[in-house]
MDAnalysis code that builds the backbone (N, CA, C; Angstrom):
import MDAnalysis as mda
import numpy as np

u = mda.Universe.empty(729, n_residues=243, atom_resindex=np.repeat(np.arange(243), 3), trajectory=True)
u.add_TopologyAttr("name", ["N", "CA", "C"] * 243)
u.add_TopologyAttr("resid", np.arange(1, 244))
u.add_TopologyAttr("resname", ["MET", "LYS", "PHE", "ILE", "GLY", "ILE", "ASP", "LEU", "GLY", "TRP", "LYS", "SER", "GLN", "PRO", "SER", "GLY", "LEU", "CYS", "TYR", "LEU", "LYS", "TRP", "ILE", "ASN", "GLY", "GLN", "LEU", "GLN", "LEU", "LEU", "ASP", "LEU", "ASP", "ARG", "LYS", "GLU", "ALA", "ILE", "ALA", "ASP", "ILE", "LEU", "LYS", "TRP", "ILE", "ASP", "GLU", "CYS", "VAL", "GLN", "PRO", "GLU", "GLU", "PRO", "ALA", "ILE", "ILE", "ALA", "VAL", "ASP", "ALA", "PRO", "THR", "LEU", "ILE", "PRO", "ASN", "GLU", "GLY", "GLY", "SER", "ARG", "LEU", "PRO", "ASP", "LYS", "LEU", "THR", "HIS", "LYS", "TYR", "PHE", "GLY", "LYS", "TYR", "HIS", "ALA", "GLY", "CYS", "TYR", "PRO", "ALA", "ASN", "LYS", "ASN", "LEU", "PRO", "PHE", "ALA", "ASP", "ARG", "THR", "ILE", "ASN", "PHE", "GLY", "LEU", "GLU", "LEU", "GLU", "SER", "ARG", "SER", "TYR", "VAL", "HIS", "ALA", "PRO", "THR", "ILE", "GLU", "PRO", "GLN", "LYS", "LEU", "GLY", "ARG", "TYR", "GLN", "ILE", "GLU", "VAL", "PHE", "PRO", "HIS", "PRO", "ALA", "ILE", "VAL", "HIS", "LEU", "PHE", "ASN", "LEU", "GLU", "ARG", "ILE", "LEU", "LYS", "TYR", "LYS", "LYS", "GLY", "ARG", "LEU", "SER", "GLN", "ARG", "ARG", "LEU", "GLU", "LEU", "ILE", "LYS", "LEU", "GLN", "ASN", "TYR", "LEU", "LEU", "ASN", "ILE", "LEU", "PRO", "SER", "LEU", "SER", "PRO", "ALA", "VAL", "ARG", "LEU", "GLY", "ASP", "SER", "PHE", "PHE", "LEU", "GLU", "ILE", "PRO", "THR", "THR", "GLY", "ALA", "ALA", "LEU", "LYS", "ALA", "THR", "GLU", "ASP", "LYS", "LEU", "ASP", "GLY", "LEU", "ILE", "CYS", "ALA", "TYR", "VAL", "ALA", "ALA", "TYR", "TRP", "TRP", "TYR", "TRP", "GLY", "GLU", "GLN", "HIS", "ASN", "LEU", "VAL", "LEU", "GLY", "ASP", "ARG", "THR", "THR", "GLY", "TYR", "ILE", "VAL", "ILE", "PRO", "GLN", "ARG", "ILE", "LEU", "ALA"])
u.atoms.positions = np.array([
    [-10.700, -13.658, -5.336],
    [-10.654, -12.114, -5.553],
    [-9.001, -12.374, -5.228],
    [-8.254, -10.765, -6.295],
    [-6.650, -10.799, -5.728],
    [-6.335, -9.705, -5.349],
    [-5.636, -9.493, -4.595],
    [-5.032, -7.987, -4.123],
    [-3.606, -8.001, -4.090],
    [-3.503, -6.802, -5.110],
    [-2.226, -6.200, -5.548],
    [-1.911, -4.967, -4.774],
    [-0.388, -5.087, -4.099],
    [0.146, -3.604, -3.623],
    [1.162, -3.027, -4.638],
    [1.272, -1.774, -4.442],
    [2.210, -1.157, -5.518],
    [2.820, -0.383, -4.638],
    [3.691, -0.036, -3.849],
    [4.939, 0.561, -3.157],
    [5.566, 1.650, -4.635],
    [4.372, 2.381, -5.161],
    [5.197, 3.158, -6.692],
    [6.308, 4.169, -6.258],
    [7.300, 4.200, -7.285],
    [8.111, 5.070, -7.271],
    [7.547, 6.339, -7.747],
    [7.930, 7.444, -6.886],
    [7.324, 8.624, -7.613],
    [7.841, 9.436, -8.544],
    [9.106, 8.825, -8.552],
    [9.531, 9.363, -9.653],
    [10.372, 8.199, -10.499],
    [11.859, 8.070, -10.830],
    [11.983, 6.948, -11.679],
    [12.801, 5.546, -11.045],
    [12.381, 5.640, -9.645],
    [13.002, 4.597, -8.854],
    [12.314, 3.192, -8.634],
    [12.793, 2.474, -8.689],
    [12.280, 0.827, -8.672],
    [10.934, 1.036, -7.460],
    [9.755, 0.112, -7.950],
    [8.430, 0.038, -7.069],
    [8.579, -1.213, -6.352],
    [7.937, -1.437, -5.284],
    [8.005, -2.671, -4.493],
    [6.449, -3.238, -4.899],
    [6.334, -4.363, -5.092],
    [5.069, -5.256, -5.555],
    [4.797, -6.265, -5.015],
    [3.624, -6.378, -4.667],
    [3.051, -7.680, -3.976],
    [2.123, -7.862, -4.476],
    [1.362, -9.743, -4.295],
    [0.494, -10.376, -5.292],
    [0.261, -11.005, -3.854],
    [-1.014, -10.865, -3.777],
    [-1.900, -11.754, -2.320],
    [-3.198, -12.534, -3.277],
    [-3.726, -13.372, -2.967],
    [-4.850, -14.093, -3.514],
    [-5.985, -14.813, -2.450],
    [-7.047, -14.237, -2.445],
    [-7.884, -15.215, -1.319],
    [-8.048, -16.342, -1.751],
    [-7.537, -17.471, -0.755],
    [-7.518, -19.105, -0.893],
    [-8.103, -19.334, 0.064],
    [-9.110, -20.487, -0.387],
    [-9.922, -20.725, 0.908],
    [-10.144, -20.243, 2.293],
    [-10.465, -19.137, 2.308],
    [-10.903, -18.365, 3.585],
    [-9.750, -17.668, 4.184],
    [-8.350, -17.547, 3.192],
    [-7.328, -17.085, 3.743],
    [-6.630, -16.387, 2.499],
    [-5.701, -15.366, 2.825],
    [-4.560, -14.855, 2.140],
    [-3.675, -15.723, 1.710],
    [-3.251, -15.885, 0.805],
    [-1.752, -16.286, 0.355],
    [-1.192, -15.376, -0.158],
    [0.410, -15.466, 0.031],
    [1.380, -14.620, -0.727],
    [1.982, -15.345, -1.640],
    [1.840, -14.952, -3.137],
    [2.000, -15.549, -4.293],
    [3.054, -15.126, -5.087],
    [3.298, -13.829, -4.631],
    [4.387, -13.037, -5.398],
    [4.984, -11.375, -4.590],
    [6.395, -11.767, -4.308],
    [6.771, -10.504, -3.757],
    [7.809, -9.810, -4.836],
    [7.595, -8.709, -5.093],
    [8.811, -8.388, -6.728],
    [9.381, -6.847, -6.652],
    [9.744, -6.369, -7.182],
    [10.421, -4.800, -7.208],
    [10.639, -4.865, -9.073],
    [10.023, -3.803, -9.583],
    [10.289, -3.103, -11.001],
    [10.477, -1.764, -10.945],
    [11.324, -1.137, -12.298],
    [11.463, 0.378, -12.250],
    [10.818, 0.535, -13.150],
    [10.319, -0.001, -14.572],
    [9.740, 0.897, -15.485],
    [8.153, 0.754, -14.987],
    [7.491, 1.748, -15.508],
    [5.913, 1.826, -15.468],
    [5.477, 0.526, -16.266],
    [5.575, 0.488, -17.415],
    [5.528, -0.635, -18.606],
    [5.836, -2.043, -17.970],
    [6.944, -2.524, -17.248],
    [7.184, -3.255, -16.268],
    [6.050, -3.806, -15.245],
    [5.973, -2.816, -14.580],
    [5.226, -2.867, -13.518],
    [3.749, -3.358, -13.987],
    [3.046, -2.531, -14.525],
    [1.765, -2.648, -15.479],
    [1.427, -4.140, -16.164],
    [2.861, -4.526, -16.954],
    [2.978, -6.215, -17.501],
    [2.906, -7.007, -16.323],
    [3.214, -6.678, -15.196],
    [3.032, -7.815, -13.954],
    [2.176, -7.902, -13.507],
    [1.249, -6.553, -13.463],
    [-0.192, -6.809, -12.966],
    [-0.773, -7.858, -14.026],
    [-0.806, -7.086, -15.626],
    [-1.603, -8.296, -16.151],
    [-1.317, -9.874, -16.290],
    [0.131, -9.959, -15.796],
    [0.305, -11.460, -15.536],
    [-0.263, -12.093, -14.195],
    [-0.464, -11.183, -13.437],
    [-1.204, -11.591, -11.962],
    [-2.378, -11.607, -12.212],
    [-3.234, -10.574, -12.865],
    [-4.823, -10.792, -12.814],
    [-5.069, -10.528, -14.268],
    [-5.512, -11.433, -14.851],
    [-6.203, -11.654, -16.097],
    [-7.611, -10.791, -16.561],
    [-7.564, -10.377, -17.534],
    [-8.974, -9.516, -18.015],
    [-9.717, -10.184, -17.422],
    [-10.832, -9.129, -16.789],
    [-11.982, -9.522, -16.164],
    [-12.067, -10.184, -14.907],
    [-10.965, -10.630, -14.547],
    [-10.515, -11.506, -13.220],
    [-11.018, -10.238, -11.942],
    [-11.825, -10.379, -10.877],
    [-12.124, -9.330, -9.879],
    [-10.313, -9.306, -9.167],
    [-10.394, -8.099, -8.639],
    [-8.958, -7.304, -7.543],
    [-9.189, -6.659, -7.690],
    [-8.568, -5.846, -6.293],
    [-8.016, -4.426, -6.006],
    [-6.924, -3.956, -5.875],
    [-6.283, -3.154, -6.582],
    [-5.179, -2.745, -6.538],
    [-4.738, -1.620, -5.791],
    [-4.123, -1.839, -4.765],
    [-3.748, -0.568, -3.283],
    [-2.260, 0.039, -3.578],
    [-2.652, 1.606, -4.175],
    [-1.314, 1.947, -4.418],
    [-0.669, 3.048, -3.616],
    [0.540, 3.205, -3.304],
    [1.090, 3.960, -2.373],
    [1.606, 5.047, -3.216],
    [0.549, 5.783, -3.786],
    [0.796, 7.481, -4.461],
    [-0.228, 8.116, -4.598],
    [-0.067, 9.111, -4.873],
    [-1.279, 9.936, -5.436],
    [-1.714, 9.862, -6.354],
    [-2.742, 9.130, -6.937],
    [-3.167, 8.810, -8.501],
    [-4.003, 10.037, -8.806],
    [-4.892, 10.439, -7.695],
    [-5.836, 11.484, -7.757],
    [-5.324, 12.837, -6.936],
    [-5.183, 13.706, -8.180],
    [-4.373, 15.171, -7.649],
    [-5.338, 16.337, -8.232],
    [-6.024, 16.671, -7.927],
    [-7.060, 17.709, -8.647],
    [-6.675, 19.052, -8.402],
    [-5.623, 19.693, -7.318],
    [-4.936, 20.581, -6.889],
    [-4.125, 20.873, -7.556],
    [-4.077, 22.230, -8.245],
    [-2.692, 22.785, -8.804],
    [-1.830, 23.143, -7.725],
    [-1.721, 24.018, -6.734],
    [-0.789, 23.736, -5.462],
    [-1.095, 23.594, -4.388],
    [-0.421, 23.751, -3.134],
    [-0.508, 23.219, -2.246],
    [-0.668, 21.793, -1.780],
    [-1.546, 21.422, -0.851],
    [-1.686, 20.028, -0.513],
    [-3.550, 19.688, -0.708],
    [-3.541, 18.422, -0.902],
    [-4.693, 18.008, -0.848],
    [-5.389, 17.666, 0.395],
    [-6.798, 17.368, 0.297],
    [-7.333, 17.532, 1.216],
    [-6.872, 15.966, 2.332],
    [-6.814, 14.984, 1.820],
    [-6.561, 13.925, 2.253],
    [-4.936, 14.075, 2.906],
    [-4.345, 14.735, 2.290],
    [-2.550, 14.854, 2.805],
    [-2.679, 15.812, 4.021],
    [-3.652, 16.577, 4.057],
    [-4.173, 17.678, 5.298],
    [-4.267, 16.455, 6.458],
    [-5.369, 15.882, 6.086],
    [-6.139, 14.984, 7.399],
    [-4.887, 14.135, 7.530],
    [-4.075, 13.453, 7.241],
    [-3.086, 13.116, 7.427],
    [-2.178, 13.201, 8.659],
    [-2.079, 14.499, 8.749],
    [-1.280, 15.285, 9.219],
    [-1.919, 15.466, 10.312],
    [-3.348, 15.763, 10.515],
    [-4.523, 15.907, 11.613],
    [-4.659, 14.937, 12.188],
    [-4.962, 13.905, 11.433],
    [-4.930, 12.532, 12.532],
    [-3.571, 11.824, 12.823],
    [-2.700, 11.892, 11.969],
    [-1.441, 10.871, 12.297],
    [-0.450, 12.012, 12.127],
    [-0.362, 12.695, 12.952],
    [0.627, 13.781, 13.021],
    [1.434, 13.164, 13.882],
    [0.611, 12.889, 15.180],
    [1.456, 12.428, 16.234],
    [1.871, 11.201, 16.643],
    [1.794, 10.352, 15.234],
    [2.554, 9.022, 15.277],
    [3.550, 9.286, 14.169],
    [4.234, 10.524, 13.913],
    [4.934, 11.162, 12.426],
    [4.274, 10.574, 11.501],
    [3.247, 10.475, 11.249],
    [2.941, 9.898, 10.117],
    [1.841, 10.645, 8.859],
    [1.838, 11.686, 8.730],
    [1.467, 12.582, 7.876],
    [2.272, 12.508, 6.761],
    [1.463, 12.661, 5.685],
    [2.122, 11.974, 4.176],
    [2.806, 13.456, 3.429],
    [3.514, 13.031, 2.282],
    [3.914, 14.134, 1.769],
    [3.106, 14.999, 0.823],
    [2.727, 16.384, 0.524],
    [1.895, 16.743, -0.007],
    [2.258, 16.736, -1.465],
    [0.581, 16.472, -2.195],
    [0.822, 16.327, -3.546],
    [-0.127, 17.422, -4.472],
    [0.890, 17.831, -5.527],
    [-0.125, 19.172, -6.352],
    [0.239, 18.729, -7.720],
    [-0.738, 19.548, -8.678],
    [-0.233, 18.970, -10.250],
    [0.883, 19.360, -10.557],
    [1.827, 20.400, -9.848],
    [3.280, 21.114, -10.183],
    [4.089, 20.970, -9.589],
    [4.150, 19.523, -8.536],
    [5.447, 18.808, -8.372],
    [5.743, 17.759, -9.512],
    [7.030, 17.339, -9.088],
    [7.285, 16.523, -10.248],
    [6.978, 15.271, -10.881],
    [6.448, 14.904, -9.533],
    [6.115, 13.348, -9.894],
    [5.208, 13.400, -10.241],
    [4.072, 14.233, -9.857],
    [2.664, 14.375, -10.174],
    [1.875, 13.525, -11.945],
    [2.711, 14.014, -12.698],
    [2.170, 12.992, -14.259],
    [2.586, 11.740, -14.052],
    [3.156, 11.117, -13.506],
    [3.872, 9.685, -13.530],
    [2.654, 9.165, -12.684],
    [2.467, 9.901, -11.348],
    [1.449, 9.125, -10.278],
    [-0.439, 9.110, -11.070],
    [-0.561, 10.083, -11.616],
    [-1.552, 10.379, -12.235],
    [-2.033, 9.113, -13.141],
    [-0.937, 9.622, -14.404],
    [-1.101, 8.616, -15.414],
    [-0.941, 6.827, -15.217],
    [-0.504, 6.503, -13.873],
    [-0.660, 5.042, -13.459],
    [-2.143, 5.068, -12.874],
    [-2.254, 5.779, -12.153],
    [-3.936, 5.599, -11.985],
    [-5.099, 5.820, -12.802],
    [-4.339, 6.464, -14.162],
    [-5.144, 6.107, -15.250],
    [-4.906, 5.263, -16.085],
    [-3.819, 4.503, -15.924],
    [-3.415, 3.203, -16.551],
    [-4.475, 2.225, -16.230],
    [-4.339, 1.939, -14.832],
    [-5.420, 1.059, -14.093],
    [-6.701, 1.442, -14.154],
    [-6.960, 2.623, -14.616],
    [-8.530, 2.681, -15.180],
    [-8.702, 2.390, -16.016],
    [-7.722, 2.344, -17.061],
    [-7.879, 2.036, -18.575],
    [-8.170, -0.093, -18.854],
    [-7.581, -0.211, -17.482],
    [-8.026, -2.053, -17.217],
    [-9.037, -2.230, -16.334],
    [-10.247, -0.940, -16.589],
    [-11.630, -1.352, -15.289],
    [-11.268, -1.555, -14.384],
    [-9.796, -0.980, -13.579],
    [-9.699, -0.965, -12.141],
    [-10.196, 0.729, -11.733],
    [-11.934, 0.598, -11.123],
    [-12.317, 1.895, -10.966],
    [-12.049, 2.327, -9.271],
    [-12.018, 3.450, -9.547],
    [-11.844, 3.802, -7.433],
    [-12.499, 3.584, -6.868],
    [-12.111, 3.407, -6.155],
    [-13.185, 2.235, -4.668],
    [-13.043, 3.349, -3.348],
    [-13.540, 4.556, -3.287],
    [-13.601, 5.258, -1.867],
    [-14.646, 4.932, -0.876],
    [-15.569, 4.197, -1.789],
    [-16.558, 3.188, -0.723],
    [-16.643, 2.095, -1.862],
    [-17.061, 1.197, -0.805],
    [-16.747, -0.429, -1.563],
    [-18.076, -0.873, -0.535],
    [-18.629, -1.741, -1.498],
    [-19.520, -3.227, -0.696],
    [-18.560, -4.053, -0.386],
    [-18.690, -4.248, 1.060],
    [-17.334, -5.468, 1.678],
    [-17.734, -6.785, 0.615],
    [-16.829, -7.031, 0.452],
    [-16.827, -8.757, -0.120],
    [-17.304, -8.783, -1.559],
    [-17.852, -7.478, -2.163],
    [-18.089, -7.545, -3.334],
    [-16.981, -8.134, -4.602],
    [-17.019, -9.041, -5.500],
    [-16.149, -8.846, -6.505],
    [-16.600, -7.731, -7.365],
    [-15.017, -7.175, -7.905],
    [-15.036, -6.296, -8.977],
    [-13.876, -6.513, -9.073],
    [-13.235, -5.094, -10.009],
    [-11.873, -4.382, -10.353],
    [-11.931, -3.396, -9.358],
    [-11.096, -2.866, -8.923],
    [-10.928, -1.746, -7.951],
    [-9.356, -1.257, -8.007],
    [-9.678, 0.179, -7.666],
    [-7.976, 0.325, -6.914],
    [-8.661, 1.642, -6.072],
    [-7.256, 1.216, -4.962],
    [-7.494, 2.704, -4.132],
    [-5.782, 3.552, -3.598],
    [-6.285, 4.617, -3.136],
    [-4.436, 4.854, -2.775],
    [-4.878, 4.603, -1.292],
    [-3.696, 4.203, -0.969],
    [-3.041, 3.913, 0.882],
    [-1.507, 4.363, 0.794],
    [-1.293, 4.514, 2.093],
    [-0.202, 4.683, 2.749],
    [0.154, 3.938, 3.943],
    [1.239, 3.335, 3.608],
    [1.767, 2.349, 4.727],
    [1.648, 2.796, 5.985],
    [2.502, 4.049, 6.088],
    [3.149, 4.507, 7.753],
    [1.940, 4.481, 8.339],
    [0.990, 5.316, 8.723],
    [-0.719, 4.808, 9.541],
    [-1.115, 3.368, 9.520],
    [-1.200, 2.994, 8.411],
    [-1.611, 1.307, 8.314],
    [-0.782, 0.656, 9.178],
    [0.358, 0.862, 9.397],
    [1.627, 0.181, 9.917],
    [1.127, 0.231, 11.567],
    [0.927, 1.496, 11.904],
    [0.547, 1.927, 13.059],
    [-0.564, 1.593, 13.645],
    [-1.816, 1.450, 12.861],
    [-3.070, 0.827, 13.566],
    [-3.070, -0.312, 13.605],
    [-2.179, -1.322, 12.546],
    [-2.658, -2.727, 11.884],
    [-2.055, -3.792, 13.267],
    [-0.995, -2.904, 13.603],
    [0.093, -3.345, 14.648],
    [0.391, -2.718, 16.320],
    [-1.020, -1.898, 16.294],
    [-1.089, -0.932, 17.507],
    [0.030, -0.501, 17.909],
    [0.434, 0.696, 17.280],
    [2.119, 1.466, 17.670],
    [1.643, 2.680, 18.108],
    [2.624, 2.968, 19.134],
    [2.899, 4.819, 19.148],
    [3.149, 5.564, 18.547],
    [3.975, 4.829, 17.198],
    [4.936, 5.774, 16.394],
    [5.113, 4.966, 14.897],
    [5.140, 5.713, 14.115],
    [6.005, 4.895, 13.154],
    [6.883, 3.912, 13.588],
    [7.279, 3.346, 12.679],
    [8.386, 2.033, 12.303],
    [9.557, 3.359, 11.346],
    [10.851, 3.911, 12.021],
    [11.298, 4.782, 10.948],
    [12.201, 3.849, 10.396],
    [12.125, 3.470, 9.065],
    [12.921, 2.290, 8.382],
    [13.329, 3.460, 7.136],
    [12.728, 4.216, 7.011],
    [13.162, 4.812, 5.958],
    [14.193, 6.239, 5.810],
    [14.469, 6.543, 6.976],
    [15.522, 7.464, 7.210],
    [16.201, 7.348, 8.537],
    [17.372, 8.003, 8.340],
    [18.313, 7.607, 9.851],
    [19.650, 6.403, 9.082],
    [20.012, 6.419, 10.098],
    [21.239, 5.746, 9.732],
    [21.117, 4.017, 9.349],
    [21.783, 3.719, 8.334],
    [21.575, 2.498, 8.254],
    [21.628, 1.241, 9.147],
    [22.201, 1.278, 10.025],
    [22.027, 0.509, 11.311],
    [20.302, 0.249, 12.006],
    [20.293, 1.686, 11.910],
    [18.988, 1.955, 12.982],
    [17.746, 2.039, 11.968],
    [17.749, 2.107, 10.930],
    [17.061, 1.485, 9.370],
    [17.036, 0.263, 9.589],
    [17.595, -0.661, 9.474],
    [17.603, -2.105, 9.406],
    [16.959, -2.571, 10.753],
    [17.067, -2.343, 11.930],
    [16.545, -2.577, 13.122],
    [14.867, -2.213, 12.979],
    [14.862, -1.539, 12.596],
    [13.204, -0.726, 12.331],
    [12.340, -1.602, 11.343],
    [13.295, -2.062, 10.142],
    [12.778, -2.807, 9.295],
    [12.517, -4.310, 9.915],
    [13.845, -5.065, 10.744],
    [13.345, -6.117, 11.156],
    [12.184, -5.849, 12.358],
    [12.081, -5.147, 12.984],
    [10.759, -5.248, 13.515],
    [9.521, -5.301, 12.497],
    [9.315, -4.379, 11.655],
    [7.963, -4.458, 10.299],
    [8.000, -5.910, 10.182],
    [9.277, -6.389, 9.741],
    [9.379, -8.146, 9.636],
    [8.105, -8.609, 10.300],
    [8.620, -8.580, 11.761],
    [8.474, -9.783, 12.831],
    [7.226, -9.349, 13.348],
    [6.304, -8.344, 12.772],
    [5.281, -7.945, 13.206],
    [4.391, -8.409, 11.607],
    [4.687, -8.482, 10.983],
    [4.626, -8.949, 9.316],
    [4.294, -10.528, 9.771],
    [5.397, -11.209, 10.163],
    [5.346, -12.535, 10.457],
    [3.782, -13.006, 11.670],
    [4.408, -12.225, 12.787],
    [3.711, -12.720, 14.052],
    [1.993, -12.222, 14.119],
    [2.024, -11.369, 13.417],
    [0.270, -10.466, 13.570],
    [-0.428, -10.614, 12.500],
    [-0.041, -10.673, 11.123],
    [-0.800, -10.604, 9.964],
    [-1.686, -12.306, 9.977],
    [-0.908, -13.062, 10.151],
    [-1.947, -14.577, 10.000],
    [-2.752, -14.596, 11.695],
    [-2.707, -13.623, 12.772],
    [-3.414, -13.854, 13.507],
    [-5.151, -12.613, 13.103],
    [-4.743, -11.539, 12.374],
    [-6.069, -10.719, 12.023],
    [-6.826, -11.504, 11.168],
    [-7.910, -10.607, 10.658],
    [-9.296, -11.133, 9.918],
    [-9.133, -10.120, 8.864],
    [-8.841, -10.340, 7.834],
    [-8.473, -11.428, 6.925],
    [-7.081, -11.920, 7.537],
    [-6.721, -13.189, 7.209],
    [-5.428, -13.850, 7.906],
    [-5.023, -13.874, 6.322],
    [-3.530, -13.779, 6.902],
    [-2.414, -13.966, 5.668],
    [-1.712, -14.894, 5.913],
    [-1.561, -16.283, 4.906],
    [-0.448, -17.140, 4.900],
    [0.752, -16.464, 4.224],
    [1.870, -16.380, 4.572],
    [3.233, -15.919, 3.906],
    [3.960, -16.764, 3.001],
    [3.728, -18.055, 3.658],
    [4.568, -19.125, 2.774],
    [6.123, -18.877, 2.393],
    [6.549, -19.534, 1.593],
    [7.642, -19.841, 1.437],
    [8.279, -18.410, 0.538],
    [7.539, -17.607, 0.137],
    [8.121, -16.376, -0.828],
    [8.535, -15.586, -0.231],
    [7.855, -15.593, 1.150],
    [8.565, -14.735, 2.257],
    [9.757, -14.299, 2.736],
    [10.583, -13.836, 2.607],
    [12.036, -13.487, 2.946],
    [12.383, -13.368, 3.968],
    [13.257, -14.059, 5.130],
    [13.888, -14.006, 6.164],
    [15.131, -12.819, 6.789],
    [15.739, -12.920, 6.048],
    [17.301, -12.177, 6.017],
    [16.890, -10.689, 5.923],
    [17.276, -9.642, 6.674],
    [17.474, -8.239, 6.157],
    [18.783, -7.966, 6.113],
    [18.845, -7.407, 4.759],
    [20.319, -7.004, 4.339],
    [20.734, -5.784, 5.518],
    [22.216, -6.055, 4.958],
    [22.884, -4.962, 5.824],
    [23.230, -3.865, 4.985],
    [23.519, -4.093, 3.649],
    [23.946, -3.167, 2.851],
    [22.556, -2.008, 2.478],
    [22.995, -0.532, 1.902],
    [21.973, 0.565, 1.678],
    [21.082, -0.082, 0.562],
    [21.563, -0.612, -0.455],
    [20.792, -0.850, -1.504],
    [20.250, -1.549, -1.541],
    [20.222, -3.405, -0.804],
    [19.385, -4.327, -0.641],
    [18.496, -3.957, 0.520],
    [18.718, -3.212, 1.040],
    [18.141, -3.114, 2.454],
    [17.084, -1.851, 1.551],
    [17.031, -1.265, 1.225],
    [16.254, -0.542, 0.172],
    [15.087, -1.487, -0.616],
    [15.480, -2.188, -1.209],
    [14.662, -3.167, -1.849],
    [13.996, -3.882, -1.265],
    [14.360, -4.026, 0.047],
    [13.526, -4.912, 0.870],
    [12.350, -3.708, 1.384],
    [12.815, -2.870, 1.835],
    [11.710, -2.182, 2.409],
    [10.847, -1.622, 1.354],
    [11.226, -1.627, 0.185],
    [9.781, -1.724, -1.125],
    [8.993, -2.713, -1.081],
    [9.556, -3.612, -0.929],
    [8.739, -5.216, -0.878],
    [7.768, -5.174, 0.138],
    [8.393, -5.103, 1.193],
    [7.491, -4.799, 2.316],
    [6.496, -3.952, 2.588],
    [6.899, -2.647, 1.676],
    [5.566, -1.928, 2.058],
    [4.855, -2.539, 0.724],
    [5.158, -2.947, -0.258],
    [4.224, -3.363, -1.428],
    [3.277, -4.511, -0.310],
    [3.939, -5.049, 0.071],
    [2.831, -6.413, 1.163],
    [1.875, -5.734, 2.361],
    [2.245, -4.612, 3.106],
    [1.563, -3.506, 3.048],
    [0.332, -3.380, 2.531],
    [0.420, -2.575, 1.398],
    [-0.529, -2.152, 0.526],
    [-1.423, -3.104, 0.258],
    [-0.754, -4.120, -0.231],
    [-1.520, -5.575, -0.782],
    [-2.606, -5.697, 0.202],
    [-2.123, -5.577, 1.852],
    [-3.041, -6.348, 2.906],
    [-4.009, -5.109, 3.284],
    [-3.580, -4.275, 3.023],
    [-4.840, -2.741, 3.252],
    [-5.786, -3.123, 1.982],
    [-5.469, -3.427, 1.083],
    [-6.566, -3.487, -0.184],
    [-7.314, -4.884, 0.057],
    [-7.021, -5.818, 0.863],
    [-7.899, -7.196, 1.151],
    [-8.654, -6.642, 2.499],
    [-7.933, -5.938, 3.343],
    [-8.844, -5.215, 4.632],
    [-10.046, -4.302, 4.018],
    [-9.400, -3.633, 3.366],
    [-10.843, -2.968, 2.654],
    [-11.638, -3.732, 1.720],
    [-11.278, -4.775, 0.968],
    [-12.634, -5.295, 0.491],
    [-12.855, -6.168, 1.400],
    [-12.666, -6.803, 2.565],
    [-13.263, -7.575, 3.278],
    [-13.858, -6.933, 4.509],
    [-13.839, -5.602, 5.149],
    [-14.060, -4.896, 5.891],
    [-14.880, -3.843, 5.479],
    [-14.503, -3.003, 4.607],
    [-15.508, -1.992, 3.949],
    [-15.057, -0.621, 5.309],
    [-16.012, -0.070, 5.143],
    [-15.626, 1.044, 6.420],
    [-16.189, 0.467, 7.993],
    [-16.585, -0.503, 7.787],
    [-16.881, -0.484, 9.409],
    [-15.341, -0.870, 9.990],
    [-14.469, -1.304, 9.149],
    [-13.079, -1.134, 9.973],
    [-12.061, -0.924, 9.379],
    [-12.574, 0.764, 8.398],
    [-11.223, 1.691, 7.550],
    [-11.898, 3.026, 7.996],
    [-10.803, 3.543, 7.682],
    [-10.847, 4.918, 7.940],
    [-10.996, 5.512, 6.370],
    [-11.237, 6.729, 5.708],
    [-11.289, 7.231, 4.334],
    [-10.745, 8.591, 4.126],
    [-9.682, 8.781, 3.960],
    [-9.314, 10.639, 3.853],
    [-9.585, 10.980, 3.038],
    [-10.833, 11.745, 2.577],
    [-11.136, 12.599, 1.270],
    [-12.077, 11.710, 0.648],
    [-12.243, 11.975, -0.297],
    [-13.104, 11.187, -1.421],
    [-12.610, 11.166, -2.730],
    [-13.326, 10.912, -3.765],
    [-13.243, 10.893, -5.054],
    [-12.630, 12.103, -6.150],
    [-13.739, 12.951, -5.060],
    [-13.167, 14.188, -6.099],
    [-11.774, 15.109, -5.322],
    [-11.602, 14.708, -4.371],
    [-10.444, 15.425, -3.712],
    [-9.079, 14.758, -3.352],
    [-9.255, 13.427, -4.047],
    [-8.258, 12.440, -3.319],
    [-8.661, 12.210, -2.046],
    [-8.172, 10.419, -2.133],
    [-8.659, 9.733, -0.749],
    [-7.519, 9.072, -0.498],
    [-7.288, 8.750, 0.739],
    [-6.250, 7.530, 1.421],
    [-7.505, 6.261, 2.321],
    [-7.295, 5.469, 1.880],
    [-7.955, 4.338, 2.964],
    [-6.682, 3.667, 4.070],
    [-7.245, 3.697, 5.006],
    [-6.322, 3.568, 6.110],
    [-7.069, 2.247, 7.051],
    [-6.691, 1.435, 7.496],
    [-7.275, 0.331, 8.255],
    [-7.837, 1.520, 9.883],
    [-8.475, 0.827, 10.642],
    [-8.783, 1.654, 11.495],
    [-7.958, 0.583, 12.790],
    [-7.677, 1.523, 14.115],
    [-6.504, 0.619, 15.085],
    [-7.328, -0.634, 15.404],
    [-6.399, -1.563, 15.607],
    [-7.240, -2.816, 16.136],
    [-6.700, -3.143, 17.366],
    [-7.642, -2.738, 18.235],
    [-7.826, -3.098, 19.780],
    [-7.303, -4.403, 20.314],
    [-6.339, -4.394, 21.152],
    [-6.433, -5.939, 21.822],
    [-7.273, -6.749, 22.460],
])
């Protein structure tokens, strides 16, 4: 089974990409990348996962948007359940500039037989896609009291928060079930300039997306929350892991 994480650029900015594979009872990191054009992202996916191979693709973007205005149900539910962690998500509707891009990306995945999976039979092989959201996933997977604020603020503070995220990934992911073997592909230096820091942020978000895909496939609803459904749009979030 293969697990693809896509931190999709909602407009024309680059997207963070991650490829994990289930090998001998654990996840191995095979690729971290960043690409801008949707065509290049889809080509990368097609190279990672051959036709008919089982895989689940987790996308940090609203690929299902049924509403013309306002917010989707899953968007509202993130604020209800995760607002206290500062982890409510951006509202999505069909009239916003990014909507065509994110919806069409989901349709491109459907054309490749990746079916939406707001419900799943744990560890059943197939080709699936889900929507995910890194902020609440990070809060729950690493048992935090608030999000890591690596996206906004002063560069120096963002860098410190990104270092925290990388340390959690290095120290905690290998101890979870499923466990992750990060390997030599995982970079260790967190950049000090803005553009390079953003590129690293995108890749780490892609890794979180890919891990949530694996966590959803491995555990299903036993250890995950699903906000919304196929009709309203949905977001899959790991449940909080208690020590």
